C-alpha positions in Angstrom: -0.1 0.1 0.2 2.8 2.2 0.9 5.1 1.6 -2.3 1.8 2.1 -4.5 0.8 5.5 -2.5 4.1 7.0 -2.8 4.7 5.6 -7.2 1.2 7.6 -7.5 2.8 10.5 -5.3 5.7 10.8 -8.0 3.1 10.1 -10.3 1.4 12.9 -9.6 4.2 15.6 -8.9 6.2 14.7 -13.0 2.5 15.0 -14.5 0.9 18.5 -12.4 1.9 21.3 -10.1 1.3 20.3 -6.8 1.6 23.0 -4.3 0.7 21.8 -0.9 1.1 18.9 0.9 -3.0 19.1 1.9 -3.5 19.5 -2.4 -1.8 16.0 -2.7 -3.7 14.4 -0.3 -6.2 15.2 -2.2 -4.9 14.5 -5.5 -4.4 10.7 -4.0 -7.9 10.6 -2.0 -9.6 10.9 -5.7 -7.1 8.2 -6.5 -8.8 5.9 -3.7 -5.5 6.4 -0.9 -6.1 7.6 2.5 -3.1 9.2 3.4 -3.6 12.2 6.5 -1.1 15.6 6.1 1.4 13.4 8.4 1.7 10.8 5.9 1.9 12.7 3.1 5.2 14.9 4.9 6.3 11.0 5.9 7.0 10.9 2.2 7.8 13.7 0.4 10.2 13.5 2.7 11.0 9.7 2.2 10.5 10.2 -2.0 13.4 13.3 -1.5 10.6 15.6 -3.2 11.7 19.6 -3.3 9.2 22.1 -3.0 10.1 25.4 -5.3 7.7 28.0 -6.8 5.9 25.3 -9.3 5.0 23.1 -7.1 6.6 19.8 -5.4 9.4 18.1 -8.1 11.9 14.9 -7.8 15.0 15.5 -5.6 17.8 14.2 -5.1 17.9 12.3 -1.5 20.3 15.0 0.8 22.3 11.9 2.3 23.5 11.0 -1.5 24.8 14.7 -1.7 26.1 15.0 1.9 28.0 12.0 0.4 30.1 14.2 -2.8 30.4 17.0 -0.8 34.6 17.0 -0.4 35.2 19.7 1.2 34.2 23.8 1.8 35.8 26.8 2.1 34.1 30.8 2.9 35.1 33.3 1.4 34.3 36.5 2.0 30.3 36.3 0.7 30.8 33.3 -1.1 31.0 30.2 -0.1 33.6 27.8 -2.8 32.4 23.6 -2.3 34.6 20.7 -3.8 32.5 18.2 -5.3 34.0 14.8 -7.1 34.2 15.6 -11.1 30.7 15.8 -12.6 29.0 16.3 -9.7 29.5 19.9 -9.0 26.2 20.4 -11.2 23.6 18.1 -9.1 25.1 18.9 -5.3 24.7 22.9 -6.7 20.7 22.6 -8.1 20.3 20.7 -4.6 21.3 23.9 -2.9 19.4 26.2 -5.5 16.2 23.6 -5.2 16.5 23.7 -0.7 15.4 27.5 -0.9 18.2 28.2 2.4 17.4 31.2 3.3 20.2 33.8 2.9 22.0 32.1 -0.3 21.2 33.4 -3.5 22.2 31.7 -5.9 24.8 29.3 -6.9 27.2 29.1 -10.0 28.9 25.3 -11.1 31.2 24.1 -13.1 32.5 20.3 -13.6 33.8 20.2 -9.8 33.1 23.6 -8.2 30.0 25.7 -7.3 30.8 29.1 -5.9 28.0 30.1 -3.5 27.1 33.4 -3.1 25.6 34.6 0.5 23.6 37.1 1.4 24.0 37.0 5.6 26.9 36.7 7.6 24.8 33.3 8.5 24.5 31.6 5.8 27.5 29.9 5.5 26.5 27.6 8.8 23.4 26.9 7.8 24.6 25.9 3.9 27.3 23.4 6.0 24.7 21.7 8.0 22.3 21.5 5.1 25.1 19.5 3.3 26.9 17.6 6.8 29.3 19.1 6.2 30.0 19.5 9.2 34.1 19.6 9.9 
């Protein structure tokens, strides 16, 4: 049942805009699934969905992205994030889609990301978000 519900959630967010958890619960009910807002919230987290201005969408699980962060360095209002070759765009997209407060945006190359910080505390928030505690 859970797998069927989560499969339906993925189908819904891939084919139409879904902006709230309640909207998603209602769409599930239309398809015969009874799910509370709390259940939908857990499903969203387990599926790694990302909430954007256009609604929920499929994203990369944060644990996968965290494993790709090799190092972070702060240079004034910028953060330089190093990743394995070919993975910077994936990590940068995850940062951008998180809508993390104080992060103005990212620029990604092959293995390096520049994160523009809009406030001092944003660097520490970014480190915690990416799981880069060292």
